PDB file as gemmi writes it, atoms N, CA and C in Angstrom:
CRYST1    1.000    1.000    1.000  90.00  90.00  90.00 P 1                      
ATOM      1  N   MET A   1       0.869  -1.118   0.070  1.00  0.00           N  
ATOM      2  CA  MET A   1       0.022  -0.032   0.024  1.00  0.00           C  
ATOM      3  C   MET A   1       0.908   1.271   0.025  1.00  0.00           C  
ATOM      4  N   GLU A   2       0.594   2.187  -0.893  1.00  0.00           N  
ATOM      5  CA  GLU A   2       1.315   3.394  -0.882  1.00  0.00           C  
ATOM      6  C   GLU A   2       0.912   4.336   0.329  1.00  0.00           C  
ATOM      7  N   LEU A   3       1.737   5.214   0.734  1.00  0.00           N  
ATOM      8  CA  LEU A   3       1.352   6.158   1.870  1.00  0.00           C  
ATOM      9  C   LEU A   3       0.097   6.895   1.537  1.00  0.00           C  
ATOM     10  N   ARG A   4      -0.061   7.368   0.257  1.00  0.00           N  
ATOM     11  CA  ARG A   4      -1.309   8.244  -0.095  1.00  0.00           C  
ATOM     12  C   ARG A   4      -2.492   7.346   0.050  1.00  0.00           C  
ATOM     13  N   GLU A   5      -2.327   6.076  -0.383  1.00  0.00           N  
ATOM     14  CA  GLU A   5      -3.495   5.203  -0.211  1.00  0.00           C  
ATOM     15  C   GLU A   5      -3.792   5.048   1.295  1.00  0.00           C  
ATOM     16  N   LEU A   6      -2.741   4.835   2.055  1.00  0.00           N  
ATOM     17  CA  LEU A   6      -3.003   4.666   3.550  1.00  0.00           C  
ATOM     18  C   LEU A   6      -3.741   5.811   4.123  1.00  0.00           C  
ATOM     19  N   GLN A   7      -3.290   7.102   3.752  1.00  0.00           N  
ATOM     20  CA  GLN A   7      -3.919   8.304   4.245  1.00  0.00           C  
ATOM     21  C   GLN A   7      -5.380   8.388   3.834  1.00  0.00           C  
ATOM     22  N   ASP A   8      -5.664   8.024   2.483  1.00  0.00           N  
ATOM     23  CA  ASP A   8      -7.019   7.935   2.151  1.00  0.00           C  
ATOM     24  C   ASP A   8      -7.820   6.915   2.823  1.00  0.00           C  
ATOM     25  N   GLU A   9      -7.375   5.748   3.042  1.00  0.00           N  
ATOM     26  CA  GLU A   9      -8.112   4.810   3.727  1.00  0.00           C  
ATOM     27  C   GLU A   9      -8.431   5.109   5.187  1.00  0.00           C  
ATOM     28  N   VAL A  10      -7.491   5.675   5.775  1.00  0.00           N  
ATOM     29  CA  VAL A  10      -7.572   6.090   7.252  1.00  0.00           C  
ATOM     30  C   VAL A  10      -8.707   7.308   7.247  1.00  0.00           C  
ATOM     31  N   ASP A  11      -8.680   8.159   6.355  1.00  0.00           N  
ATOM     32  CA  ASP A  11      -9.555   9.241   6.268  1.00  0.00           C  
ATOM     33  C   ASP A  11     -11.021   8.700   6.042  1.00  0.00           C  
ATOM     34  N   GLN A  12     -11.054   7.689   5.043  1.00  0.00           N  
ATOM     35  CA  GLN A  12     -12.505   7.093   4.812  1.00  0.00           C  
ATOM     36  C   GLN A  12     -12.978   6.334   6.196  1.00  0.00           C  
ATOM     37  N   TRP A  13     -12.091   5.636   6.858  1.00  0.00           N  
ATOM     38  CA  TRP A  13     -12.454   4.908   7.986  1.00  0.00           C  
ATOM     39  C   TRP A  13     -12.990   5.883   9.123  1.00  0.00           C  
ATOM     40  N   ILE A  14     -12.137   6.934   9.284  1.00  0.00           N  
ATOM     41  CA  ILE A  14     -12.580   7.894  10.256  1.00  0.00           C  
ATOM     42  C   ILE A  14     -14.009   8.561  10.018  1.00  0.00           C  
ATOM     43  N   LYS A  15     -14.204   8.878   8.685  1.00  0.00           N  
ATOM     44  CA  LYS A  15     -15.488   9.465   8.346  1.00  0.00           C  
ATOM     45  C   LYS A  15     -16.546   8.482   8.421  1.00  0.00           C  
ATOM     46  N   LYS A  16     -16.291   7.221   8.216  1.00  0.00           N  
ATOM     47  CA  LYS A  16     -17.384   6.177   8.359  1.00  0.00           C  
ATOM     48  C   LYS A  16     -17.631   5.778   9.665  1.00  0.00           C  
ATOM     49  N   TYR A  17     -16.635   5.335  10.472  1.00  0.00           N  
ATOM     50  CA  TYR A  17     -16.729   4.747  11.675  1.00  0.00           C  
ATOM     51  C   TYR A  17     -16.385   5.653  13.010  1.00  0.00           C  
ATOM     52  N   GLY A  18     -15.500   6.555  12.656  1.00  0.00           N  
ATOM     53  CA  GLY A  18     -14.959   7.393  13.768  1.00  0.00           C  
ATOM     54  C   GLY A  18     -15.612   8.644  13.979  1.00  0.00           C  
ATOM     55  N   VAL A  19     -16.599   9.021  13.106  1.00  0.00           N  
ATOM     56  CA  VAL A  19     -17.492  10.110  13.078  1.00  0.00           C  
ATOM     57  C   VAL A  19     -16.671  11.398  12.657  1.00  0.00           C  
ATOM     58  N   LYS A  20     -15.504  11.743  13.379  1.00  0.00           N  
ATOM     59  CA  LYS A  20     -14.745  12.734  13.066  1.00  0.00           C  
ATOM     60  C   LYS A  20     -13.451  12.546  13.679  1.00  0.00           C  
ATOM     61  N   TYR A  21     -12.333  13.275  13.195  1.00  0.00           N  
ATOM     62  CA  TYR A  21     -10.979  13.114  13.804  1.00  0.00           C  
ATOM     63  C   TYR A  21     -11.176  13.767  15.206  1.00  0.00           C  
ATOM     64  N   PHE A  22     -10.307  13.188  16.187  1.00  0.00           N  
ATOM     65  CA  PHE A  22     -10.152  13.893  17.460  1.00  0.00           C  
ATOM     66  C   PHE A  22      -9.366  15.141  17.185  1.00  0.00           C  
ATOM     67  N   GLY A  23      -9.355  16.159  18.021  1.00  0.00           N  
ATOM     68  CA  GLY A  23      -8.535  17.331  17.747  1.00  0.00           C  
ATOM     69  C   GLY A  23      -6.992  16.970  17.681  1.00  0.00           C  
ATOM     70  N   GLU A  24      -6.174  17.792  16.984  1.00  0.00           N  
ATOM     71  CA  GLU A  24      -4.838  17.573  16.822  1.00  0.00           C  
ATOM     72  C   GLU A  24      -4.077  17.307  18.184  1.00  0.00           C  
ATOM     73  N   LEU A  25      -4.405  18.191  19.131  1.00  0.00           N  
ATOM     74  CA  LEU A  25      -3.751  18.062  20.422  1.00  0.00           C  
ATOM     75  C   LEU A  25      -4.106  16.698  21.093  1.00  0.00           C  
ATOM     76  N   THR A  26      -5.307  16.322  21.039  1.00  0.00           N  
ATOM     77  CA  THR A  26      -5.696  14.997  21.556  1.00  0.00           C  
ATOM     78  C   THR A  26      -5.021  13.916  20.846  1.00  0.00           C  
ATOM     79  N   ASN A  27      -4.921  14.120  19.399  1.00  0.00           N  
ATOM     80  CA  ASN A  27      -4.218  12.898  18.707  1.00  0.00           C  
ATOM     81  C   ASN A  27      -2.714  12.949  19.069  1.00  0.00           C  
ATOM     82  N   MET A  28      -2.172  14.100  19.363  1.00  0.00           N  
ATOM     83  CA  MET A  28      -0.730  14.190  19.697  1.00  0.00           C  
ATOM     84  C   MET A  28      -0.590  13.377  20.996  1.00  0.00           C  
ATOM     85  N   ALA A  29      -1.474  13.563  22.000  1.00  0.00           N  
ATOM     86  CA  ALA A  29      -1.416  12.783  23.245  1.00  0.00           C  
ATOM     87  C   ALA A  29      -1.616  11.251  23.039  1.00  0.00           C  
ATOM     88  N   ILE A  30      -2.680  10.969  22.193  1.00  0.00           N  
ATOM     89  CA  ILE A  30      -2.752   9.546  21.926  1.00  0.00           C  
ATOM     90  C   ILE A  30      -1.507   9.020  21.272  1.00  0.00           C  
ATOM     91  N   LEU A  31      -0.899   9.704  20.329  1.00  0.00           N  
ATOM     92  CA  LEU A  31       0.481   9.156  19.622  1.00  0.00           C  
ATOM     93  C   LEU A  31       1.387   8.883  20.721  1.00  0.00           C  
ATOM     94  N   THR A  32       1.563   9.823  21.626  1.00  0.00           N  
ATOM     95  CA  THR A  32       2.484   9.684  22.736  1.00  0.00           C  
ATOM     96  C   THR A  32       2.259   8.458  23.523  1.00  0.00           C  
ATOM     97  N   GLU A  33       0.925   8.265  23.824  1.00  0.00           N  
ATOM     98  CA  GLU A  33       0.536   7.078  24.577  1.00  0.00           C  
ATOM     99  C   GLU A  33       0.819   5.839  23.707  1.00  0.00           C  
ATOM    100  N   GLU A  34       0.557   5.781  22.478  1.00  0.00           N  
ATOM    101  CA  GLU A  34       0.872   4.606  21.594  1.00  0.00           C  
ATOM    102  C   GLU A  34       2.311   4.297  21.565  1.00  0.00           C  
ATOM    103  N   VAL A  35       3.144   5.337  21.385  1.00  0.00           N  
ATOM    104  CA  VAL A  35       4.626   5.226  21.453  1.00  0.00           C  
ATOM    105  C   VAL A  35       5.051   4.601  22.732  1.00  0.00           C  
ATOM    106  N   GLY A  36       4.504   5.035  23.782  1.00  0.00           N  
ATOM    107  CA  GLY A  36       4.841   4.515  25.103  1.00  0.00           C  
ATOM    108  C   GLY A  36       4.509   3.115  25.282  1.00  0.00           C  
ATOM    109  N   GLU A  37       3.434   2.611  24.708  1.00  0.00           N  
ATOM    110  CA  GLU A  37       3.124   1.125  24.707  1.00  0.00           C  
ATOM    111  C   GLU A  37       4.064   0.401  23.956  1.00  0.00           C  
ATOM    112  N   LEU A  38       4.476   0.836  22.768  1.00  0.00           N  
ATOM    113  CA  LEU A  38       5.469   0.280  21.914  1.00  0.00           C  
ATOM    114  C   LEU A  38       6.804   0.148  22.698  1.00  0.00           C  
ATOM    115  N   ALA A  39       7.180   1.324  23.202  1.00  0.00           N  
ATOM    116  CA  ALA A  39       8.441   1.381  24.005  1.00  0.00           C  
ATOM    117  C   ALA A  39       8.466   0.447  25.155  1.00  0.00           C  
ATOM    118  N   ARG A  40       7.433   0.217  25.840  1.00  0.00           N  
ATOM    119  CA  ARG A  40       7.416  -0.620  26.979  1.00  0.00           C  
ATOM    120  C   ARG A  40       7.589  -2.043  26.603  1.00  0.00           C  
ATOM    121  N   ILE A  41       7.015  -2.496  25.432  1.00  0.00           N  
ATOM    122  CA  ILE A  41       7.078  -3.829  25.003  1.00  0.00           C  
ATOM    123  C   ILE A  41       8.482  -4.069  24.506  1.00  0.00           C  
ATOM    124  N   MET A  42       9.121  -3.145  23.725  1.00  0.00           N  
ATOM    125  CA  MET A  42      10.366  -3.277  23.136  1.00  0.00           C  
ATOM    126  C   MET A  42      11.470  -3.273  24.322  1.00  0.00           C  
ATOM    127  N   ALA A  43      11.310  -2.442  25.361  1.00  0.00           N  
ATOM    128  CA  ALA A  43      12.180  -2.372  26.518  1.00  0.00           C  
ATOM    129  C   ALA A  43      12.173  -3.720  27.210  1.00  0.00           C  
ATOM    130  N   ARG A  44      10.998  -4.364  27.288  1.00  0.00           N  
ATOM    131  CA  ARG A  44      10.904  -5.569  28.179  1.00  0.00           C  
ATOM    132  C   ARG A  44      11.263  -6.783  27.411  1.00  0.00           C  
ATOM    133  N   ARG A  45      11.004  -6.831  26.141  1.00  0.00           N  
ATOM    134  CA  ARG A  45      11.098  -7.939  25.224  1.00  0.00           C  
ATOM    135  C   ARG A  45      12.524  -7.870  24.777  1.00  0.00           C  
ATOM    136  N   TYR A  46      13.259  -6.848  24.550  1.00  0.00           N  
ATOM    137  CA  TYR A  46      14.568  -6.796  23.894  1.00  0.00           C  
ATOM    138  C   TYR A  46      15.566  -6.112  24.782  1.00  0.00           C  
ATOM    139  N   GLY A  47      15.095  -5.646  25.907  1.00  0.00           N  
ATOM    140  CA  GLY A  47      16.019  -4.970  26.890  1.00  0.00           C  
ATOM    141  C   GLY A  47      16.163  -5.678  28.119  1.00  0.00           C  
ATOM    142  N   GLU A  48      16.663  -5.193  29.138  1.00  0.00           N  
ATOM    143  CA  GLU A  48      17.101  -5.835  30.316  1.00  0.00           C  
ATOM    144  C   GLU A  48      15.926  -6.091  31.251  1.00  0.00           C  
ATOM    145  N   GLN A  49      14.877  -5.427  31.180  1.00  0.00           N  
ATOM    146  CA  GLN A  49      13.833  -5.727  32.103  1.00  0.00           C  
ATOM    147  C   GLN A  49      13.095  -6.966  31.679  1.00  0.00           C  
ATOM    148  N   SER A  50      12.433  -7.642  32.656  1.00  0.00           N  
ATOM    149  CA  SER A  50      11.693  -8.919  32.415  1.00  0.00           C  
ATOM    150  C   SER A  50      10.347  -8.418  31.866  1.00  0.00           C  
ATOM    151  N   GLU A  51       9.936  -9.320  30.999  1.00  0.00           N  
ATOM    152  CA  GLU A  51       8.598  -9.020  30.343  1.00  0.00           C  
ATOM    153  C   GLU A  51       7.476  -9.330  31.422  1.00  0.00           C  
ATOM    154  N   LYS A  52       6.438  -8.459  31.531  1.00  0.00           N  
ATOM    155  CA  LYS A  52       5.344  -8.759  32.386  1.00  0.00           C  
ATOM    156  C   LYS A  52       4.517  -9.784  31.707  1.00  0.00           C  
ATOM    157  N   GLU A  53       3.765 -10.577  32.578  1.00  0.00           N  
ATOM    158  CA  GLU A  53       2.872 -11.597  31.886  1.00  0.00           C  
ATOM    159  C   GLU A  53       1.851 -10.921  30.958  1.00  0.00           C  
ATOM    160  N   SER A  54       1.308  -9.840  31.373  1.00  0.00           N  
ATOM    161  CA  SER A  54       0.260  -9.098  30.501  1.00  0.00           C  
ATOM    162  C   SER A  54       0.937  -8.644  29.148  1.00  0.00           C  
ATOM    163  N   ASP A  55       2.156  -8.490  29.107  1.00  0.00           N  
ATOM    164  CA  ASP A  55       2.775  -8.069  27.758  1.00  0.00           C  
ATOM    165  C   ASP A  55       3.298  -9.103  26.896  1.00  0.00           C  
ATOM    166  N   LYS A  56       3.387 -10.408  27.555  1.00  0.00           N  
ATOM    167  CA  LYS A  56       4.009 -11.535  26.741  1.00  0.00           C  
ATOM    168  C   LYS A  56       3.408 -11.789  25.494  1.00  0.00           C  
ATOM    169  N   GLY A  57       1.996 -11.586  25.431  1.00  0.00           N  
ATOM    170  CA  GLY A  57       1.300 -11.857  24.154  1.00  0.00           C  
ATOM    171  C   GLY A  57       1.075 -10.677  23.292  1.00  0.00           C  
ATOM    172  N   ALA A  58       1.673  -9.623  23.764  1.00  0.00           N  
ATOM    173  CA  ALA A  58       1.441  -8.419  22.861  1.00  0.00           C  
ATOM    174  C   ALA A  58       2.071  -8.506  21.337  1.00  0.00           C  
ATOM    175  N   ASP A  59       1.293  -8.164  20.511  1.00  0.00           N  
ATOM    176  CA  ASP A  59       1.721  -8.149  19.045  1.00  0.00           C  
ATOM    177  C   ASP A  59       2.406  -6.863  18.779  1.00  0.00           C  
ATOM    178  N   LEU A  60       3.720  -7.069  18.488  1.00  0.00           N  
ATOM    179  CA  LEU A  60       4.543  -5.817  18.215  1.00  0.00           C  
ATOM    180  C   LEU A  60       4.153  -5.106  16.973  1.00  0.00           C  
ATOM    181  N   GLY A  61       3.793  -5.901  15.981  1.00  0.00           N  
ATOM    182  CA  GLY A  61       3.386  -5.284  14.798  1.00  0.00           C  
ATOM    183  C   GLY A  61       2.059  -4.482  14.896  1.00  0.00           C  
ATOM    184  N   ASP A  62       1.082  -4.989  15.726  1.00  0.00           N  
ATOM    185  CA  ASP A  62      -0.131  -4.301  16.106  1.00  0.00           C  
ATOM    186  C   ASP A  62       0.235  -2.866  16.793  1.00  0.00           C  
ATOM    187  N   GLU A  63       1.152  -2.888  17.799  1.00  0.00           N  
ATOM    188  CA  GLU A  63       1.506  -1.714  18.364  1.00  0.00           C  
ATOM    189  C   GLU A  63       2.182  -0.683  17.491  1.00  0.00           C  
ATOM    190  N   MET A  64       2.961  -1.287  16.596  1.00  0.00           N  
ATOM    191  CA  MET A  64       3.590  -0.271  15.529  1.00  0.00           C  
ATOM    192  C   MET A  64       2.494   0.249  14.616  1.00  0.00           C  
ATOM    193  N   ALA A  65       1.524  -0.587  14.243  1.00  0.00           N  
ATOM    194  CA  ALA A  65       0.334  -0.081  13.436  1.00  0.00           C  
ATOM    195  C   ALA A  65      -0.416   1.014  14.133  1.00  0.00           C  
ATOM    196  N   ASP A  66      -0.643   0.817  15.373  1.00  0.00           N  
ATOM    197  CA  ASP A  66      -1.319   1.920  16.253  1.00  0.00           C  
ATOM    198  C   ASP A  66      -0.546   3.234  16.153  1.00  0.00           C  
ATOM    199  N   VAL A  67       0.789   3.277  16.288  1.00  0.00           N  
ATOM    200  CA  VAL A  67       1.530   4.357  16.209  1.00  0.00           C  
ATOM    201  C   VAL A  67       1.356   4.963  14.715  1.00  0.00           C  
ATOM    202  N   LEU A  68       1.483   4.186  13.783  1.00  0.00           N  
ATOM    203  CA  LEU A  68       1.287   4.588  12.334  1.00  0.00           C  
ATOM    204  C   LEU A  68      -0.032   5.302  12.089  1.00  0.00           C  
ATOM    205  N   TRP A  69      -1.033   4.485  12.708  1.00  0.00           N  
ATOM    206  CA  TRP A  69      -2.371   5.115  12.437  1.00  0.00           C  
ATOM    207  C   TRP A  69      -2.717   6.402  12.964  1.00  0.00           C  
ATOM    208  N   VAL A  70      -2.137   6.661  14.202  1.00  0.00           N  
ATOM    209  CA  VAL A  70      -2.511   8.052  14.736  1.00  0.00           C  
ATOM    210  C   VAL A  70      -1.447   9.100  14.049  1.00  0.00           C  
ATOM    211  N   LEU A  71      -0.342   8.667  13.606  1.00  0.00           N  
ATOM    212  CA  LEU A  71       0.634   9.620  12.874  1.00  0.00           C  
ATOM    213  C   LEU A  71      -0.157   9.892  11.422  1.00  0.00           C  
ATOM    214  N   VAL A  72      -0.757   9.029  10.866  1.00  0.00           N  
ATOM    215  CA  VAL A  72      -1.400   9.191   9.604  1.00  0.00           C  
ATOM    216  C   VAL A  72      -2.599  10.143   9.920  1.00  0.00           C  
ATOM    217  N   CYS A  73      -3.362   9.962  10.940  1.00  0.00           N  
ATOM    218  CA  CYS A  73      -4.385  10.896  11.388  1.00  0.00           C  
ATOM    219  C   CYS A  73      -3.805  12.346  11.497  1.00  0.00           C  
ATOM    220  N   LEU A  74      -2.811  12.439  12.139  1.00  0.00           N  
ATOM    221  CA  LEU A  74      -2.265  13.845  12.257  1.00  0.00           C  
ATOM    222  C   LEU A  74      -1.757  14.423  11.000  1.00  0.00           C  
ATOM    223  N   ALA A  75      -1.308  13.556  10.092  1.00  0.00           N  
ATOM    224  CA  ALA A  75      -0.867  13.999   8.797  1.00  0.00           C  
ATOM    225  C   ALA A  75      -2.092  14.510   8.015  1.00  0.00           C  
ATOM    226  N   ASN A  76      -3.084  13.758   8.009  1.00  0.00           N  
ATOM    227  CA  ASN A  76      -4.456  14.169   7.399  1.00  0.00           C  
ATOM    228  C   ASN A  76      -5.071  15.366   7.893  1.00  0.00           C  
ATOM    229  N   GLN A  77      -4.853  15.612   9.242  1.00  0.00           N  
ATOM    230  CA  GLN A  77      -5.588  16.908   9.760  1.00  0.00           C  
ATOM    231  C   GLN A  77      -4.665  18.008   9.522  1.00  0.00           C  
ATOM    232  N   THR A  78      -3.426  17.898   9.456  1.00  0.00           N  
ATOM    233  CA  THR A  78      -2.645  19.056   9.111  1.00  0.00           C  
ATOM    234  C   THR A  78      -2.133  19.327   7.715  1.00  0.00           C  
ATOM    235  N   GLY A  79      -2.718  18.460   6.834  1.00  0.00           N  
ATOM    236  CA  GLY A  79      -2.539  18.591   5.505  1.00  0.00           C  
ATOM    237  C   GLY A  79      -1.170  18.231   4.856  1.00  0.00           C  
ATOM    238  N   ILE A  80      -0.513  17.264   5.549  1.00  0.00           N  
ATOM    239  CA  ILE A  80       0.754  16.720   5.201  1.00  0.00           C  
ATOM    240  C   ILE A  80       0.498  15.542   4.297  1.00  0.00           C  
ATOM    241  N   ASP A  81       1.233  15.500   3.159  1.00  0.00           N  
ATOM    242  CA  ASP A  81       1.223  14.522   2.242  1.00  0.00           C  
ATOM    243  C   ASP A  81       2.530  13.591   2.701  1.00  0.00           C  
ATOM    244  N   LEU A  82       2.239  12.491   3.324  1.00  0.00           N  
ATOM    245  CA  LEU A  82       3.338  11.683   3.990  1.00  0.00           C  
ATOM    246  C   LEU A  82       4.249  11.282   2.878  1.00  0.00           C  
ATOM    247  N   GLU A  83       3.822  10.810   1.674  1.00  0.00           N  
ATOM    248  CA  GLU A  83       4.769  10.410   0.591  1.00  0.00           C  
ATOM    249  C   GLU A  83       5.799  11.377   0.190  1.00  0.00           C  
ATOM    250  N   GLU A  84       5.290  12.715   0.046  1.00  0.00           N  
ATOM    251  CA  GLU A  84       6.151  13.857  -0.231  1.00  0.00           C  
ATOM    252  C   GLU A  84       7.135  14.148   0.975  1.00  0.00           C  
ATOM    253  N   ALA A  85       6.534  14.187   2.098  1.00  0.00           N  
ATOM    254  CA  ALA A  85       7.401  14.318   3.362  1.00  0.00           C  
ATOM    255  C   ALA A  85       8.554  13.340   3.534  1.00  0.00           C  
ATOM    256  N   VAL A  86       8.249  12.107   3.199  1.00  0.00           N  
ATOM    257  CA  VAL A  86       9.096  10.949   3.254  1.00  0.00           C  
ATOM    258  C   VAL A  86      10.180  11.077   2.165  1.00  0.00           C  
ATOM    259  N   ARG A  87       9.738  11.479   1.087  1.00  0.00           N  
ATOM    260  CA  ARG A  87      10.824  11.749  -0.042  1.00  0.00           C  
ATOM    261  C   ARG A  87      11.706  12.782   0.198  1.00  0.00           C  
ATOM    262  N   ARG A  88      11.182  13.921   0.656  1.00  0.00           N  
ATOM    263  CA  ARG A  88      12.051  15.119   1.124  1.00  0.00           C  
ATOM    264  C   ARG A  88      12.998  14.582   2.240  1.00  0.00           C  
ATOM    265  N   ASN A  89      12.454  13.814   3.193  1.00  0.00           N  
ATOM    266  CA  ASN A  89      13.283  13.502   4.295  1.00  0.00           C  
ATOM    267  C   ASN A  89      14.460  12.493   3.841  1.00  0.00           C  
ATOM    268  N   PHE A  90      14.281  11.591   2.957  1.00  0.00           N  
ATOM    269  CA  PHE A  90      15.284  10.803   2.361  1.00  0.00           C  
ATOM    270  C   PHE A  90      16.283  11.731   1.762  1.00  0.00           C  
ATOM    271  N   GLU A  91      15.897  12.725   0.919  1.00  0.00           N  
ATOM    272  CA  GLU A  91      16.882  13.628   0.256  1.00  0.00           C  
ATOM    273  C   GLU A  91      17.675  14.434   1.390  1.00  0.00           C  
ATOM    274  N   LYS A  92      17.010  14.775   2.412  1.00  0.00           N  
ATOM    275  CA  LYS A  92      17.722  15.571   3.480  1.00  0.00           C  
ATOM    276  C   LYS A  92      18.802  14.676   4.166  1.00  0.00           C  
ATOM    277  N   LYS A  93      18.364  13.400   4.492  1.00  0.00           N  
ATOM    278  CA  LYS A  93      19.276  12.442   5.218  1.00  0.00           C  
ATOM    279  C   LYS A  93      20.447  12.032   4.230  1.00  0.00           C  
ATOM    280  N   THR A  94      20.153  11.924   3.046  1.00  0.00           N  
ATOM    281  CA  THR A  94      21.264  11.478   1.992  1.00  0.00           C  
ATOM    282  C   THR A  94      22.296  12.659   1.804  1.00  0.00           C  
ATOM    283  N   ALA A  95      21.785  13.981   1.817  1.00  0.00           N  
ATOM    284  CA  ALA A  95      22.690  15.060   1.663  1.00  0.00           C  
ATOM    285  C   ALA A  95      23.473  15.242   2.859  1.00  0.00           C  
ATOM    286  N   ARG A  96      22.805  15.044   4.056  1.00  0.00           N  
ATOM    287  CA  ARG A  96      23.517  15.202   5.360  1.00  0.00           C  
ATOM    288  C   ARG A  96      24.513  14.053   5.740  1.00  0.00           C  
ATOM    289  N   ASP A  97      24.049  12.910   5.549  1.00  0.00           N  
ATOM    290  CA  ASP A  97      24.577  11.636   6.144  1.00  0.00           C  
ATOM    291  C   ASP A  97      25.207  10.710   5.116  1.00  0.00           C  
ATOM    292  N   SER A  98      25.462  11.171   3.922  1.00  0.00           N  
ATOM    293  CA  SER A  98      25.902  10.159   2.817  1.00  0.00           C  
ATOM    294  C   SER A  98      27.127   9.405   3.116  1.00  0.00           C  
ATOM    295  N   SER A  99      28.037  10.072   3.948  1.00  0.00           N  
ATOM    296  CA  SER A  99      29.165   9.416   4.307  1.00  0.00           C  
ATOM    297  C   SER A  99      29.439   9.247   5.936  1.00  0.00           C  
ATOM    298  N   ARG A 100      28.610  10.028   6.594  1.00  0.00           N  
ATOM    299  CA  ARG A 100      28.806  10.023   8.026  1.00  0.00           C  
ATOM    300  C   ARG A 100      28.840   8.645   8.744  1.00  0.00           C  
ATOM    301  N   HIS A 101      27.858   7.880   8.358  1.00  0.00           N  
ATOM    302  CA  HIS A 101      27.749   6.487   8.997  1.00  0.00           C  
ATOM    303  C   HIS A 101      28.821   5.551   8.405  1.00  0.00           C  
ATOM    304  N   LEU A 102      29.076   5.637   7.137  1.00  0.00           N  
ATOM    305  CA  LEU A 102      30.191   4.846   6.600  1.00  0.00           C  
ATOM    306  C   LEU A 102      31.430   5.194   7.138  1.00  0.00           C  
ATOM    307  N   ASP A 103      31.682   6.389   7.650  1.00  0.00           N  
ATOM    308  CA  ASP A 103      33.110   6.772   8.242  1.00  0.00           C  
ATOM    309  C   ASP A 103      33.006   6.478   9.729  1.00  0.00           C  
ATOM    310  N   ASN A 104      31.870   6.093  10.284  1.00  0.00           N  
ATOM    311  CA  ASN A 104      31.799   5.997  11.668  1.00  0.00           C  
ATOM    312  C   ASN A 104      32.503   4.637  12.239  1.00  0.00           C  
ATOM    313  N   ASP A 105      33.599   4.674  12.883  1.00  0.00           N  
ATOM    314  CA  ASP A 105      34.293   3.413  13.402  1.00  0.00           C  
ATOM    315  C   ASP A 105      33.441   2.666  14.297  1.00  0.00           C  
ATOM    316  N   LYS A 106      32.515   3.242  14.942  1.00  0.00           N  
ATOM    317  CA  LYS A 106      31.717   2.558  15.914  1.00  0.00           C  
ATOM    318  C   LYS A 106      30.734   1.510  15.293  1.00  0.00           C  
ATOM    319  N   LEU A 107      30.427   1.761  13.919  1.00  0.00           N  
ATOM    320  CA  LEU A 107      29.537   0.943  13.173  1.00  0.00           C  
ATOM    321  C   LEU A 107      30.227  -0.154  12.455  1.00  0.00           C  
ATOM    322  N   LYS A 108      31.545  -0.050  12.564  1.00  0.00           N  
ATOM    323  CA  LYS A 108      32.299  -1.208  11.835  1.00  0.00           C  
ATOM    324  C   LYS A 108      32.574  -2.420  12.533  1.00  0.00           C  
TER     325      LYS A 108                                                      
END                                                                             
């Protein structure tokens, strides 16, 4: 699925089932909450903390999709074309970092 397609599908779902978008600040708070849930699972599954019983069955992909969903909502609400934003971001990173990581001895 292309990002534009994803943005359109989320918009259609919101209009059909969600009635309307939550406000931008509410969605920003929800995004923070969803990132926190993802971080908790990552930290316990791949970090030093032991995983809680309640998190052991958590679907990491679903948690990532929750983050993406709210991010797409915010993009839709603020008029951001994510495909274009990602394209520009790649260009920025390439111009800035084209040799930085290749020359980093810590990564070798």
